[in-house]
C-alpha positions as CSV (number, residue, x, y, z in Angstrom):
1,M,41.7,81.0,25.6
2,S,41.4,82.4,22.1
3,G,44.1,83.4,19.7
4,S,44.2,86.8,17.9
5,G,41.0,87.8,16.2
6,G,39.0,85.2,18.2
7,E,40.9,82.2,16.7
8,R,40.4,79.1,18.6
9,R,43.3,76.7,19.4
10,A,43.3,73.0,20.0
11,V,46.1,70.7,21.0
12,V,45.8,67.0,20.1
13,V,48.1,64.6,22.1
14,G,48.9,61.5,20.1
15,G,49.4,60.9,16.4
16,G,47.7,57.5,15.9
17,L,44.5,57.3,13.8
18,A,42.4,58.8,16.6
19,G,44.6,61.8,17.0
20,V,45.1,62.4,13.3
21,T,41.4,62.2,12.8
22,A,40.6,64.6,15.6
23,A,43.3,67.1,14.3
24,L,42.0,67.0,10.8
25,E,38.3,67.5,11.8
26,L,39.2,70.4,14.2
27,A,41.3,72.1,11.5
28,D,38.7,71.6,8.9
29,A,36.3,73.4,11.2
30,G,38.6,76.4,11.4
31,M,40.5,75.8,14.6
32,R,44.3,76.3,14.9
33,V,45.6,72.8,15.7
34,T,48.8,71.5,17.0
35,L,49.4,67.7,17.0
36,L,52.0,66.3,19.4
37,E,53.4,62.8,18.9
38,G,56.2,61.2,21.0
39,R,57.2,58.8,18.2
40,P,59.2,59.8,15.1
41,R,56.2,58.9,13.0
42,L,52.4,59.0,12.8
43,G,50.2,56.0,12.7
44,G,50.2,54.6,16.2
45,L,50.2,50.8,16.2
46,A,49.5,50.6,12.4
47,F,52.9,51.5,10.9
48,S,55.8,50.3,8.7
49,F,59.5,50.1,9.1
50,K,62.5,49.1,6.9
51,R,64.2,45.8,7.1
52,G,67.0,45.7,4.5
53,E,65.4,46.3,1.2
54,L,61.9,45.4,2.5
55,T,59.3,47.8,3.8
56,V,57.5,45.8,6.6
57,D,54.2,46.5,8.3
58,N,54.4,45.8,12.1
59,G,51.2,43.8,11.7
60,Q,48.5,42.9,9.2
61,H,45.5,45.2,9.4
62,V,42.3,44.8,7.5
63,Y,39.0,46.6,7.5
64,L,35.5,45.8,6.3
65,R,33.0,47.6,4.1
66,C,30.9,48.4,7.1
67,C,33.9,50.3,8.6
68,T,32.5,53.6,7.4
69,A,34.7,55.8,9.6
70,Y,37.9,54.3,8.4
71,R,36.7,54.4,4.8
72,W,36.0,58.2,5.4
73,F,39.6,58.5,6.8
74,L,41.1,56.9,3.7
75,D,39.1,59.3,1.5
76,R,40.2,62.2,3.7
77,I,43.9,61.5,3.3
78,D,43.4,60.5,-0.4
79,G,44.4,56.9,0.2
80,A,41.2,54.9,-0.6
81,A,42.7,53.6,-3.9
82,L,45.7,52.2,-2.0
83,A,43.5,50.0,0.3
84,P,40.7,48.7,-1.9
85,L,37.9,46.3,-0.8
86,Q,37.1,42.9,-2.2
87,D,34.4,43.0,-4.8
88,R,32.6,40.3,-2.7
89,L,33.5,38.6,0.6
90,D,35.6,35.5,-0.1
91,V,37.8,33.9,2.7
92,P,39.6,30.6,2.0
93,V,39.6,28.5,5.1
94,L,42.1,25.5,5.1
95,D,41.7,22.8,7.7
96,V,44.9,20.6,7.9
97,A,43.7,18.4,10.8
98,H,40.8,16.7,9.0
99,P,41.0,12.9,9.3
100,R,40.9,12.5,5.5
101,G,43.5,15.1,4.8
102,P,43.6,18.8,4.3
103,R,40.2,20.3,3.3
104,L,39.7,23.8,1.8
105,G,36.4,25.6,2.4
106,R,35.3,29.2,1.7
107,L,33.3,31.8,3.5
108,R,31.8,33.9,0.7
109,R,28.7,35.9,0.1
110,S,26.3,35.9,-2.8
111,A,24.2,38.8,-4.1
112,L,21.1,37.7,-2.2
113,P,19.7,39.9,0.6
114,V,20.7,39.4,4.3
115,P,20.7,36.7,5.7
116,L,20.4,34.6,2.6
117,H,23.7,36.2,1.3
118,L,25.7,33.7,3.5
119,A,23.3,30.7,3.3
120,G,24.8,29.1,0.3
121,S,28.3,29.4,1.7
122,L,27.2,28.0,5.0
123,V,25.5,25.0,3.4
124,R,28.7,24.1,1.5
125,Y,31.1,24.9,4.4
126,P,33.0,21.6,4.8
127,H,34.4,22.3,8.2
128,L,31.0,21.7,10.0
129,T,28.6,18.9,10.0
130,P,25.1,19.4,8.5
131,A,23.7,19.7,12.0
132,E,26.3,22.2,13.0
133,R,25.6,24.3,10.0
134,A,21.9,24.3,10.8
135,G,22.7,25.3,14.4
136,V,24.9,28.2,13.2
137,G,21.9,29.5,11.1
138,R,19.6,29.4,14.2
139,A,22.2,31.2,16.3
140,A,22.8,33.9,13.6
141,L,19.0,34.6,13.5
142,A,19.0,35.0,17.3
143,L,22.1,37.2,17.1
144,R,20.2,39.6,14.8
145,R,17.7,40.2,17.6
146,L,20.3,41.4,20.1
147,D,21.0,45.0,20.8
148,P,24.8,45.4,21.1
149,A,24.2,48.6,23.1
150,D,22.2,46.8,25.8
151,P,24.3,47.0,29.0
152,A,23.2,43.6,30.1
153,L,25.1,42.0,27.1
154,D,28.3,43.6,28.3
155,G,28.4,41.4,31.4
156,L,28.0,38.1,29.7
157,D,30.7,36.2,27.7
158,F,30.0,35.2,24.1
159,A,30.8,31.5,24.6
160,T,28.1,31.2,27.3
161,W,25.5,32.7,24.9
162,L,26.7,30.5,22.0
163,G,26.3,27.5,24.3
164,R,22.7,28.4,25.1
165,Y,22.1,28.3,21.3
166,G,23.6,24.9,20.9
167,Q,26.9,25.8,19.3
168,S,29.3,22.9,19.5
169,P,33.0,23.4,20.3
170,R,33.8,22.7,16.7
171,A,31.3,25.3,15.4
172,I,32.9,27.8,17.8
173,E,36.4,27.0,16.6
174,A,35.6,26.7,12.9
175,L,33.4,29.7,12.5
176,W,32.6,32.0,15.5
177,D,36.2,32.1,16.8
178,L,37.6,32.2,13.3
179,V,36.0,35.6,12.9
180,G,36.0,36.7,16.5
181,I,39.6,36.1,17.3
182,A,40.6,38.2,14.3
183,T,38.2,41.1,15.0
184,L,38.1,41.1,18.8
185,N,41.6,39.7,19.6
186,A,39.9,37.3,22.0
187,T,38.2,33.9,22.0
188,A,34.4,33.6,22.6
189,E,35.1,32.8,26.3
190,Q,37.1,36.0,26.7
191,S,34.7,38.3,24.8
192,S,31.9,40.5,26.0
193,L,28.6,39.4,24.3
194,G,27.9,43.1,23.6
195,L,31.1,43.5,21.5
196,A,30.8,40.1,19.8
197,A,27.2,40.9,18.9
198,M,28.3,44.2,17.5
199,V,30.9,42.6,15.3
200,F,28.8,39.8,13.9
201,K,25.6,41.8,13.6
202,T,27.2,44.7,11.9
203,G,29.7,42.8,9.8
204,L,27.8,39.7,8.8
205,L,24.1,40.4,9.4
206,S,23.4,44.1,8.5
207,E,24.0,44.6,4.8
208,N,24.8,42.3,2.0
209,G,28.4,43.6,1.4
210,A,29.2,44.7,5.0
211,A,31.9,42.1,5.6
212,D,33.8,42.5,2.3
213,I,37.4,42.8,3.3
214,G,39.8,45.6,2.5
215,W,43.5,45.9,3.2
216,A,46.4,48.1,2.2
217,R,48.2,47.2,-1.0
218,V,51.0,49.6,0.1
219,P,53.0,49.8,3.3
220,L,50.8,51.1,6.2
221,G,53.2,53.9,6.7
222,E,52.4,55.3,3.3
223,L,48.8,55.7,4.4
224,H,48.9,56.4,8.1
225,D,52.2,58.5,8.1
226,T,53.0,59.9,4.7
227,L,49.6,60.6,3.4
228,A,48.2,61.5,6.8
229,R,51.1,64.0,7.3
230,K,50.4,65.5,3.9
231,A,46.7,65.9,4.8
232,L,47.6,67.5,8.1
233,D,50.0,69.9,6.5
234,A,47.4,70.9,3.9
235,A,44.8,71.5,6.6
236,G,47.2,73.8,8.4
237,V,47.9,71.5,11.4
238,R,51.3,72.0,13.1
239,T,52.6,68.5,13.7
240,E,55.5,67.9,16.1
241,L,57.0,64.4,16.2
242,R,59.4,63.2,18.9
243,T,57.6,65.4,21.3
244,R,56.6,64.0,24.7
245,V,53.8,65.8,26.6
246,T,54.7,66.1,30.3
247,S,51.5,67.7,31.7
248,V,48.0,69.0,30.8
249,T,46.7,71.6,33.2
250,R,44.1,74.4,33.5
251,T,45.2,78.0,33.3
252,E,45.0,79.9,36.5
253,D,41.7,81.5,35.6
254,G,40.3,78.1,34.6
255,A,39.2,79.4,31.2
256,A,41.7,77.5,29.0
257,W,44.4,74.8,29.0
258,Q,48.2,74.6,29.0
259,V,49.9,71.6,27.5
260,A,53.6,71.3,28.5
261,T,56.2,69.4,26.6
262,E,59.9,69.1,27.3
263,G,60.5,72.1,25.1
264,E,57.5,74.5,25.3
265,R,54.2,75.2,26.8
266,L,51.1,75.5,24.5
267,D,47.9,77.4,25.2
268,A,44.6,75.8,24.0
269,D,40.9,76.2,24.2
270,A,40.5,72.4,23.7
271,V,42.8,69.5,24.4
272,V,42.2,66.0,23.0
273,L,44.1,63.1,24.7
274,A,44.4,60.5,21.9
275,V,46.8,58.2,23.7
276,P,46.5,54.7,25.2
277,Q,44.5,54.4,28.4
278,R,47.4,54.2,30.8
279,E,49.1,57.2,29.3
280,A,45.8,59.1,29.4
281,H,45.4,58.2,33.0
282,G,48.9,59.7,33.7
283,L,48.0,63.0,32.0
284,L,44.5,63.5,33.3
285,P,44.2,66.5,35.7
286,P,42.3,66.0,39.0
287,G,38.6,66.0,38.5
288,A,38.6,65.1,34.8
289,L,36.9,61.8,35.4
290,A,34.8,60.6,38.4
291,D,36.9,57.4,38.7
292,P,40.0,57.8,36.6
293,D,41.4,54.5,37.9
294,K,38.8,52.7,35.7
295,L,41.2,53.4,32.8
296,L,43.8,51.2,34.5
297,D,41.2,48.3,34.8
298,I,40.9,48.2,31.0
299,G,43.1,45.2,30.2
300,T,45.2,44.7,27.1
301,A,45.7,41.8,24.7
302,P,48.8,41.0,22.5
303,I,49.2,40.3,18.8
304,L,52.2,38.5,17.4
305,N,53.1,38.8,13.7
306,V,55.4,36.2,12.1
307,H,57.2,37.2,9.0
308,V,58.7,34.7,6.5
309,V,60.5,35.4,3.3
310,Y,60.8,32.4,0.9
311,D,63.0,32.1,-2.2
312,R,60.0,31.2,-4.3
313,K,56.2,31.6,-4.5
314,V,54.5,29.2,-2.1
315,L,51.0,30.8,-1.9
316,R,48.8,31.8,-4.8
317,Q,46.0,33.4,-2.8
318,P,46.2,36.9,-1.3
319,F,45.4,35.4,2.1
320,F,43.7,32.5,3.9
321,A,42.6,31.4,7.3
322,A,43.7,28.2,8.9
323,L,42.2,25.5,11.2
324,G,43.8,22.6,12.9
325,T,47.1,24.4,13.4
326,P,48.5,27.2,15.5
327,V,48.6,29.4,12.4
328,Q,45.6,31.7,12.2
329,W,45.7,34.0,9.2
330,V,48.3,34.2,6.4
331,F,48.8,37.2,4.1
332,D,50.9,37.6,1.0
333,R,52.8,40.9,1.5
334,T,55.3,40.4,-1.4
335,D,54.2,43.4,-3.6
336,S,53.6,45.8,-0.8
337,S,57.0,45.1,0.8
338,G,58.9,45.9,-2.4
339,L,60.2,42.3,-2.8
340,T,60.8,41.9,-6.6
341,D,63.3,39.1,-7.0
342,G,60.9,36.2,-7.4
343,G,60.7,35.3,-3.7
344,Q,57.5,35.6,-1.6
345,Y,57.0,37.3,1.7
346,L,54.2,35.9,4.0
347,A,52.9,37.6,7.2
348,L,51.2,35.5,9.8
349,S,48.8,37.4,12.0
350,Q,48.4,35.7,15.4
351,S,45.8,37.3,17.7
352,V,45.3,36.2,21.3
353,A,49.0,35.6,21.4
354,H,49.5,35.3,25.1
355,D,51.4,32.0,24.9
356,D,53.8,33.2,22.2
357,I,54.3,36.9,22.6
358,D,57.5,36.5,24.7
359,E,58.9,33.4,23.1
360,P,62.4,33.7,21.5
361,V,62.5,33.9,17.7
362,S,64.2,30.5,17.6
363,V,61.3,28.9,19.4
364,L,58.8,30.6,17.1
365,R,60.7,29.5,14.0
366,E,60.7,25.9,15.1
367,K,56.9,26.2,15.8
368,Y,55.6,28.0,12.7
369,L,57.8,27.0,9.8
370,P,56.7,23.3,10.0
371,E,53.1,24.5,10.3
372,L,53.5,26.5,7.1
373,G,54.9,23.4,5.5
374,R,51.7,21.5,6.5
375,L,49.5,24.2,5.1
376,L,51.5,25.0,2.0
377,P,53.1,22.0,0.3
378,A,55.2,24.3,-1.9
379,A,56.8,25.7,1.2
380,R,58.3,22.3,2.1
381,G,61.0,22.6,-0.5
382,A,61.5,26.3,-0.4
383,K,64.4,28.0,1.2
384,V,63.7,30.5,4.0
385,R,65.6,33.7,3.3
386,D,64.4,35.5,6.4
387,F,62.3,34.8,9.5
388,F,61.5,37.5,12.0
389,V,58.7,38.5,14.3
390,T,57.0,41.8,15.5
391,R,55.3,41.9,18.8
392,E,52.6,44.2,20.0
393,R,52.2,43.3,23.7
394,T,49.4,45.8,24.2
395,A,48.0,45.7,20.7
396,T,44.3,46.1,21.7
397,F,42.2,46.6,24.8
398,A,40.9,43.2,26.1
399,P,37.2,42.9,25.2
400,T,36.3,41.0,28.3
401,P,32.9,40.9,29.8
402,G,32.3,44.2,31.8
403,V,34.8,46.2,29.8
404,G,31.9,48.4,28.5
405,R,31.5,49.9,32.0
406,L,35.1,51.0,32.0
407,R,35.3,52.7,28.6
408,P,34.8,56.5,28.9
409,G,33.1,58.7,26.4
410,A,34.8,61.5,24.5
411,R,33.8,64.2,27.1
412,T,35.4,64.4,30.4
413,D,34.0,66.2,33.5
414,T,36.3,69.1,32.9
415,P,35.2,71.4,30.0
416,G,37.6,71.6,27.1
417,L,39.3,68.2,27.7
418,Y,38.4,65.3,25.6
419,L,39.4,61.6,25.2
420,A,40.0,59.7,22.0
421,G,41.3,56.2,21.2
422,A,40.0,52.8,20.1
423,W,39.6,52.0,23.9
424,T,37.0,54.8,24.4
425,A,33.3,54.2,24.3
426,T,32.8,53.9,20.6
427,G,30.7,50.7,20.7
428,W,33.4,49.0,18.5
429,P,36.2,46.7,19.5
430,A,39.8,47.9,19.3
431,T,40.0,48.4,15.5
432,M,41.1,51.1,13.1
433,E,37.4,51.9,12.8
434,S,37.0,52.4,16.5
435,A,40.1,54.7,16.6
436,V,38.7,56.9,13.8
437,R,35.3,57.1,15.3
438,S,36.7,58.2,18.6
439,G,38.7,61.0,16.9
440,L,35.5,62.2,15.2
441,S,33.6,62.1,18.5
442,A,36.2,64.0,20.4
443,A,36.5,66.7,17.7
444,H,32.8,67.2,17.4
445,A,32.4,67.4,21.2
446,A,35.1,70.1,21.3
447,L,33.4,72.0,18.4
448,A,30.0,71.8,20.0
449,A,31.4,73.2,23.2
450,I,32.6,76.4,21.5
451,G,29.5,76.7,19.4
452,R,30.9,75.6,16.1
453,H,28.5,73.1,14.7
454,R,29.8,71.0,11.8
455,A,28.1,68.2,9.9
456,H,29.3,64.8,11.1
457,P,30.9,63.0,8.2
458,L,29.2,59.7,9.1
459,Q,25.7,61.1,9.4
460,E,24.7,59.9,6.0
461,A,26.3,56.5,6.5
462,A,24.9,56.0,10.0
């Protein structure tokens, strides 16, 4: 259905990164766009909230230099300066379980070409034996030869492949899982080889600076809600928050769509469902997918975030990763939270958190505060002003072997209806990058269907 004067209309359901991206790209192409979001804010699972005087992110989110879609998104909402990248990859890794006491190593790159850019760091990495370091190098070279898009890789788990290339349990723990758990939200045993190969090949073995890390120096809500809403408004998108969609149906003549909310019914030429897979399954009209129940077979994985506010500074690095402890990654969020009285606010990002996700706060406090004391001697004498947790029980889709066969593309079998979300077939794991890529794919599929061809913003970067 067209508006007056041939104006085309689109409705995007869901205001996470995928939905915001799709809405912006459709509006930039001249469509009249309405974005509907059930929450009182934009940003999906990457958001902020107030706790007293602090502004708290629900979880720590990072991206890499190779995340060209998310970097485009930051540019599009005028937020790139607020989430800068490292000049050069540098990850402190502290092992507190070493027999001779805590040992600090670093994963950093040099200016040499791939794969030599990581060779010096690997040679000096103290958490592996010389034989293990040599074995990692051989496995990395074999990984470069894999094609992540090969369907055969989707059915095999990463740990089995690593075992074939002689990777010891320690090498998996201290290197492969150190990266994989943070990016895939799964251990090597739980990860599809295809997705793992994509992460390591793209992030560590494609370009010299591909794995340089970026993160928001402001609350995520400032980026994904405030700046995103400003960009949507400037693009002419009508954004409705606290608006739940009840149905998506074809018009009687089959030429267009109707999207019903609790308060109105919207007509559209194109509809993008940018919601989690189970919600999408509930809104799909009959015939939209050959086997819609596949969406229900895409599992989910939790992430727990532990937040600790000390009365003094206990960490002098912006972040570090840990070994020999339940703690995985620790980030200093003092400045971004607005804490200004001399204390320090640390956020612990705990992926693959199945064992902890439903534990009471008191149990988690007893577990993690002593571990922070082991990792950070200055924390042992510091007073804990606040301790709380945020839980995302369905933070990501589970990247298990075989999940690639379940992830649908942007196009459905019904013209004019499109899917977006990090769980769709982007080739990436459940990351902000995957979400933005999915939104771009859905928008460009919708534009192509109505004969509006628009240059893809990632064409030059691809």
